[in-house]
N, C-alpha and C positions, 0 to 999 in steps of 0.2 A: 919882660917879656920881649921876645924879637919874633917877628916873621921877617923870614927872608924869599922872597919873590923874585928871584934873579933874574926869571924869562919877563917878568912884567916892568922890568925897570927896562929892560932893552925894547920895550915895544912901547913903552910910555916915552920913551927919547925918542924912538919914530914916529911916534903922534905927534912932537911938540914940534916937530920938522916940518911934517906934514899936515898939521892940523889934523882935524878931528875925520881925514877921509883916510885911516890906514883900516885895512878892510882884512891884510892876515899879516902870519909871519909863519915864514916856513922851518923847518927841523927845532920846534920851540919844542920848552921843555917848561913844567911849574913844579915845585917840591914845598911841602907843609910841613913845619916843625913843633914840636909840643911846645906848649906854653909853659910847662916849668922850668926851671933852673938848667936844666940840663939841653934842651933847645936839642933835642936828640929829632933827627930826619925822621918821620911819620908817612909819610906818603911823597910819591914822585909819579908825576903827570909826565908823558911825553907823547907827541901827536907828531904828524908829517906837516900839518897844519893846525893853525889855530886862527878863530875868526870869529869877532865878536860881534855878539847876537844885536840887530839894532833897536832899542829901547830898552834893551834889558842891561840894565849897568850888573858888572860883572860875570856875566854869563858868557860861555864861550861853545860855539861849535867845532869840532877837532875830525880828525879825518886817521884812521892810521892809530887808535890810542892805544897807548901803552900803560897804562895804570899800574903802577904798586906801590905796595902798603910796607910798614916796618913795623917791629913790636924788639923794642928791649934792642933796638939797633941790626937785628935779624932780619930779612925778609919774612914775609908776612902772606901776602897774596900778589897775587897780579892778576890784573884784567885785560882782555884782549877786546879790541872791538871793530869795527870799518869805519864807522861812525860814532859821533856822542856828542851832548850838551856838559859841561863843565861849570860849577861855581866855586871856585877854588876858597871863596870867602869861607864858604859854607862846608865844605870838603865833601862835596856833594857831585856827584856825573850823576847819570842816564843814558839810556838810548834805545832803539827800536829794533839793533840789526842784532843776527846772530852774535853771541860773543861768549865767552870763555872763561871762564874763572880756576884761576889754578894756587895750589898754596902745598905742603909738603904731605903728600899722603890723599891726596884731594884733585878732582878735576871733575869741574861742572859744565857742560854749554847747556846754551838754550838761546829763545828766541825774546827779546824785549827784556831789560836789568834799570836797575838803581843801585846808587851806591853810596853808604856815607863812611867818613871816617869821626867813627868816635871819641872820646877820651879812653874809653873801655878798651876800641879795639874796631874792626871792621863789622858797620852793619850791610846787606846787601840783600838783590833779588833778584832769582829772575824769572821771568813770568808766563813760559812759557815753552812747552816742547824743553821741557830738562833733562837731558842724560849727563850721563859721568858715574864716574866709582870714588869711593872711600875705600879707606883701608882699616881691616878691622881685626889685624895681628900684623905682624911681622912676617908672616910670608905671603910667596904672592900669590898664590891659591886663597888667601885669605879675603883677597880685594870681593869690594861688594860693588854689581853695577846696579844704579839706579832710576829709574824712570818716573818722572810726574811731571803733572801740566803746571805745576809753579815749585819754586823753593823760595825761600823766607831766611837770613841767618840773620844772628845775634851776637854780639860779643858774650862770652864768660868770663869769669876772675881769670880761668886756666882754660880757656878757649874757644868752642865756635857751637853755637845751637844753631843746626840746620833742620828747619821747619818744611818738607815735604808736602805738597796736598793736589788732590785730583789726581784719580786713578795711581795711586804711589803703586812702584815693582820697585826691590830690593831682590837680588841674586846677585846668587857665590855657589861656585861648585857643589852642587847636590842640596841645596837650599834653598828656596822662593817665598819672599816674600809681600804680600797683593795689599791694599786697603785704600784708603780715599785720605790719611792722612800721618804721618809718621813725623818726629820731633828725634831727631839723632843729638845726640853732644859727641863733640870731640872734641878730645885729649892733648896735649902739646904732641905735636909731630899730625894732626888732623888721625888720630887713630878714635874709631869708633868704639866710645866705650860704655853708651848708654843710646836706647832708642825705645822710644811710645809709639805703639803704633793705634790708629783710631778708627773706628768705623769701616765693616763689615770686613775684619780682618780676618786674612786664610795664610797659614804659613805651612809650607810641607817641606820638612827635611829627613833623611834616612828610611823612606816610606809613611812616615807619619804627618799624618797632617791635623793642626791646630787651628781652630775657629774662634773665635771670639769680639764683643765689642769693641774691648781694648786689648791690646799685647805690649810689655813691658820686659825687654831686655838690659839687665845688668852686667857689663861684661867683667868690672871687675868684682862686684860681689859673685857673681854666677850663677848668676837667677835668671830664669824666665818667668812671668805672672802675665796671668791669662785672666779679665773680669768680664761682666758680664754674661750673654748666650755662650757659653761653652760647651766647644765642643771637638774631643782630643778624639782621632782614629786611626788605625794603622789596621793590618793582615788582621789581627787576632784581637781585637779589641775597639769598642767603641766610648768614649766618657763623656756624659754630660753633667756641666757643673755650671756657678756660677763664679768662682774664684780657682784658678787651677796656680803651681807653682813650681816649676823644675829647674832643679840641680843639674846644671850646666857640667858639670865634673864627674855625679855621680850617673845620670839621668832617671834619679828619683821625681816623682809628682805626686805633689800633694796638694788637692782636692777640697773645696767645701762647698755646701750648698746650704741656704735655711732652707728648703723644704727637703733635696734628699740626693744627694751624688747617683747618677745612674749609669752602672757599665755594662754596655749589651756586650758578651765572649762572643766570635763567631763560632759557627760548626766547623770543624776540619777533619781528617784522619783520627778517627777514635776519639774525636772529642764531638762531645753536645753545646749544641749552641744556650748560653745561660744569660742570665738578665741578674747584678747584683745591685744593690740601693744603699744608701748609709749618710748621714750627716758629714760625715768626712769620711775620707780616703787616701791612703799613700800606695802607689802604684812603685815598683823598686823595680830594677835590670838587674839580673844576674848573671853573676860571669859566665856559666853555659852559657847563656842566651835566654835562659826562659826569664820568667818575671812572679815577683809577688804582691800580691796585693791587700790590702787592709782596711777595713773599712769599720766606723764606730758609729754610735748613735741611730739608735733603730736600723739598725744593718738586716738584711735578707739576702738572700741567693733564692734564684727561682730558675731551674733546671728540669729538663725532659725525666729525671731518675727521681729529685725530690726536690721541696721547698722547704728554706729555713728563712729563721728570724731570731735574731739573738743583739746583744749589746755590743759585741762585736762581731766580727769574718774575717777570716785571710784565708787566702788562695794561693797558692804557689802551682807553678804552670813549670811544666819544662821548655824546650825550646819545640817540641809540637803542642803549645797549648796545652798540654795535658798535667792533669795534676787533685790534688786534693784540696777541697775547702773543709774548714775547721768553724767549729762556731762556740763560741764563749759566753757562758752568764744569761741566764732565765732565756732558754735554747726553745723554740717552738717552732714546727714545723709538720712538713705532711709526706709523707712517700705510697701513690698509690693508694688503696684505702687505709692504711696508716697517718693518723693522727697522734704527734710523739710532743713529751717536755723531757727537759735535761739540762745539767748544766756545763756539760760540753758536748759536742759532736762533730764529726767526721765524715765526710763524702768524699767518697773514691767515684772521679769525674766519671773514668776511663770503665770501671766495672760497675759503677753504681750500686759500691758497696755503702751501706751507713752504719756508722759506730755511735753509739749513746754510751755517754757516761756521766756519771752524780746523778743518783737519785733516777734514771731514766724510767718514764711511763709513757708505754705506748698503748693506745687504742685504736681497735681496728673497727672499721664500720660498719663490721656482720658480728658486731657480738662479743669481741674477747677484748681483754684489758691486759696487759705484758708489764710486768717490773721486773726488778732486780737491781745488779751493781754495773752490767754491763750487758748491754745489747747490742747485735750486731745484726742489721738485714739485708740481705743480700739483692740483686737486683730483681727486680719485676715482683720480689716479697716471697718467692721461690725457695728461701729460707730463711728460716731468723733463728738465732744464737742468744739465750738469755746465760747471763754465771751471776753464781753468788757472790758476796762481798763480806767483808767485816760486819757482822749484824746485819745483813741484807739477804736475804732468800729471793733467788727466781722462783718469780710468782706466776701464774697465768689465772686470771679472773673471768668470768663470763657467765650470759646466762644460756641456758637449753632450756627444751622443750619441758624436761622434768623438773627445774628451777634453777638457783645459783650454780655456779662452778666456782670453787676456791682450790687452787693445783698449786704447792709452790715444789721444790728441789735445789739442787746441788750446780746441775743445768738443765735448761731446757730447749731445745732442738725441733724446731716447727720448720717442714717441705709442705709444701702444697704445691697439686697435683692438677690440675684445671677444677674443679669445684670440689675437691676431698684436701681434707689438712690432716696431718699427721704429726703429733706432738709426743717426743721422747722426752722423759725425764728421769731422769738417773741423781745419785745423792739423797739421800733418806726422803723419798719423796713423798708427800701427801696430798692426800686428796679429799676435800670437802665438799659437799652436796646439803641438800638441805636436809636428807634423810640420814645419812650415816656418815662416817671419815672412815677413812682406809690410809694404813700408810705402807710403803714398800721401799724395795731399793730399785728397782726401774718401773715406771709407769710409763704406756704406751694410750693417747688418746688419738680418737678418729673421730673425724665429723667431717660434714657436707654442706657446701653453703645453698640455701635455696631459698625462694623468693619468697617472703611474708608479704600478704596484702593487704595496705592501711583499710581496715574497715570503717575505719574515721571518715572516707568521704564523702558526700552528699551526692544524692543523685547528679546526672549529668555532666559528675566528672570526673576525669582519668583515673582510673584505679591506678595505685603507686604497688608496686612490687620491691618491697626493699633487701637486698639481698641479708641474709643471716647465715650465719654458723648453727647447726643443730649436732651436738653430740650423737653418736651413734654408737660407739664401743670404748670402753678402759681398759687396757691390758694388765694387769701388775704379775711381778714376778720380783721372787726372791723378800723371804720374812712378811708375806701379806699380811695384815691385820686388817680387820673391816671390824667397826663398832658404830653402833648406837647404843642408848642409853635401854640396856636390859637385853643386849645381842652384843656377843664378842665372836667373831670367827677369825680363825687365822690358816695360814694355807701355804705351799711354796707358789704357787700362780692361783692369779683370780681373772677373770672376765665382768664388768659389770656393764651392762646396756637401759641407759636412762629409757623412762616414756614407753613402756611395751605396753601391751596391751594384756585382758586377762577375764575369764569369763567369771571371777569369784566376785560379789558385790563389796566387799572388803579392802578390795586392793585395786582400789581405784583411784584419781587424781596423780597419772603420772607416775605411776609404781616405777620401782628401781629395781633390775633381774640380776642377781650376781649368781655366778658359776665357780665354786671355790674347786680347784684341783692340784692332785698332786703333780709333784715333779717328777724328773725323771730320773731314774735308777732305782735302783733295791732299798736302797737305804733313803730315799727322800720321801720324808715324813706325809704321812695323812693327814687332809684340811682336819678342821677339829670347829665345831661350833657349841656354840655355851648360853642359853636362852634363860632368864631367871624364872625363877618358879615358885613362889613365895618366897617362904625364908631360906630358902636353897636353890643349886642350880643346877639345870642338867644339861648333860655335855653328852655330844654325840662327835663320834669319828666316822670316813668314811673315804671311799676312794674318788667322790665328785658329791659335790653340795651343791643345791641349787634352790637357791633364796628369791623371791620376790617381799621387799621391801612396799607398803603405801602408809600412809599419813594412819591411817586407824588400824594398822597390821601388817602380818606377814603369814608367808607361808613357807615350807622347806620341803626339798625333794631330798634324801640321800641316798646313795646306791655306792655298792659293792662294799661286801664286810662292814656292815655295817656297826659300829660297838655303841654304845650310851650308858650313862650315866645318871641315874634319878632316885630319889627319895633315898637314897644308900643301896639300891640296887642297882648292878651292873649285868651290862645285856647285850645283845649282839642281833643281827639277822642281816637278810638281803638288800632289804628298800625298807625305808622309815618314812613316811610323810607327816607333816605336823603343821602345827598353826600357832600365832603368836598373835597377842590382842595388848594396844597399846595403852596405859595406863596413863592420864594427863597428869598425873604427879611423879608416879615410876618408870615409867615409860615401856617397851615391850617385856611382857611378860607370858610366858608361855601357858598355850590354851590344852591341847594335848596330841596326840599324834596316835600312829599306826604303821605299826610294821610287820614284812610278812618272807617268809621264805627261810626255813631253819633257824626261827625261834627260839633263843636260850637266855634264863634268868637267873643269876647266884646272887644271895644276900644271905652274909652270913655263914658261907660254906654248904647254903643249902641250894642244892641247882632246881630249875626247871625250865620244861621244854614244848612249846606248841607248835602251831601251823601259823598264828597271826599273834599280835602283839598289839594292846592298845593303852593306851599311856593318858589316864586322867589326871589331868592337873588340878581342877578345880575339888575333884574324889580322893585326891593325894593316893594315888592307886594305880596299880599295874596289873593289866588282866593278861592271861594268856589263853585262847580260844584254841578248837580244836585238836582233840588228841591230847590234850594238856596234862604233863605228868612231872610231879617235881619228887626230889633224890635228897637224904640227908648225908651229913657228912660224912658215913661210912658206907657211901654209897648206895643204900636201901631205894629202892624206886617205889614211889608211891601211887596211889592208885590214877586211872585215866580217865578225864572229867570232859566236858565240854567247854567248861571256861577255869581258870584257876587264877585266883588275886590275891595281890601281894599288898596289903593296906600299909603304905611307909608312914602311916600316923602311930598304929599302934607297932609295925614292923613285923605284923601275922601273916601267915598264908588262909584263908582257907576258901570254900569252893562254895559257887552261888548257884541258882538258879539259873537258868537261861534257856535259849530259842536250840532248837536243834536246828542240824538240816533241814527237816521239813518244816520248819515251822513253831510245831509244837513245843512247846514251855517242859523242859528236865528238870527234876529235881538230882538233888547229886546224890551220888548213891556210892556205898563201899561191897565191891566185891573181896570173899575169903576164899581164896582157890582149893584151900586144903579141906572145907564142907561143901562147896559149889553154891554158898548163899551170898546173899546178895541184900543189905540193908539201905533202907532209905532214912538220910542224916536228918535230924530233925530238922526245921525251920527255924 
């Protein structure tokens, strides 16, 4: 082991000559060597004057001091100050004057300092008013200006750790960091490799502000990490989390929170403000200046157009911050009066258009339920489109004043204008209500929103008026088929009006009015109505049919060249009015009907005419009244009578006594023109 302190030998010799009265040495230098076999110079202390401190053995006061340290034979650190105190044996020095610490890539200034030469390297501290700069890269613009109340340095195996504390500020072009403490790890050449900032950290760069309890930047790994109460803010978004990592090469942010990462998107030109949340978030900048947000774990989105919640959410924004939100996995949400579920959802934030896929189900708080393979909702719910898919039909369900409503088709298009709702259904449309089932090629439903008063409100409580959709009309076109048990109606066109009012006592409980209409063109088929009648079916064809269906029975009116078939007879008239009754087991059964206007009947080649027709289903007979006549196959005309009866149980014609126009009962008679004789028929 060797320690060479040449200047001290000079001072010792001087002391031997002058005793203990040596007070100073001018132009002195002290040199320290390593304790190993290499005995390399590790430090050198030069000063204008070197004065021993009275009563303090081995301590010296220096002026104009320059302290240099070496590592592996190369300069490591230079310390300059006006006055100092040194302890060479301890490899220590300190001072209270302004001081400068310099090394390759590092320059620090301050007031008050300490230094220790350790085997591992230099350890020093600047105690006040620290200013300086660090090198964070090979380019001049990558230098970091630093200011703090204090800095402490300690050696690392391949560099130095600087710990700045007290109002720390780090600045380089376009970037600024403030906090209470920063630990900086310097590598060879004093290049800044890693730093950890703690205590009210605020980092501003490229228009983005980062706030956290702790921020760590690892230059070698290319990562920036934030912990604690993290807040990331730029012109388009604000992120709140407990852990954030930023990839310095790509700019990608990875955010986590035990509860929920919060993202607030700022409103801008053509883009609404919104809030997103999730257990984790990945934010990726795009080459065009936009960004992608991807959230997982109880993810949610809330904006003026809609609310979404799902397992995963992604938002892609263009440079102006506009872009869609996509949700996957058990999607739930709201848009206006709509509440929905699906496996996938896409919201166009600019247009407010919502697209649902994967068993979507939409419930309208006004009483509608929508389902299908694909549902598209436009902004403000002004229009909704529902499409069918493999094994799934577009469906509309609800509750009206007339009971439950269930409709399905290949496509359903819903428009809303004010309080009115229009639903157009195409592609094998089916309409079901509590009273009947109808099919057609095109179905149009119309309804209006009314306020339904909550009658359950207690006295003194406010009356609640809940909006509800009431179906007012349904229009059916193309191969219309209306069925209820015992009744079948077909037509080119039809109209349905639920919950109409009537004066008929048997037609109560919100009856359904149906109008069957002839299509356009000469070749268009006329509406047809079939009603069960005992073991047969009564069939009626006319230009227009009107039916009223209720729970207990039905009434019908047929107008314009009515054709009928009942009990083996075929007939015609201008107007036919009839009724049916509901049998609990067999459904609707024909009760009877009355026809008028050019009445005609034909049975087995026999033809009969009259002014009025009565169909008595219970009596299984057809009755012609008013100058009734019958002719056989040869064209011979029978005797006119007040009434003429065809009994379709026995397939016979007969004449019965009946009241005349004056109310008197008149017996059937036969008039023989050749003799002028009238004979009464036996009863």
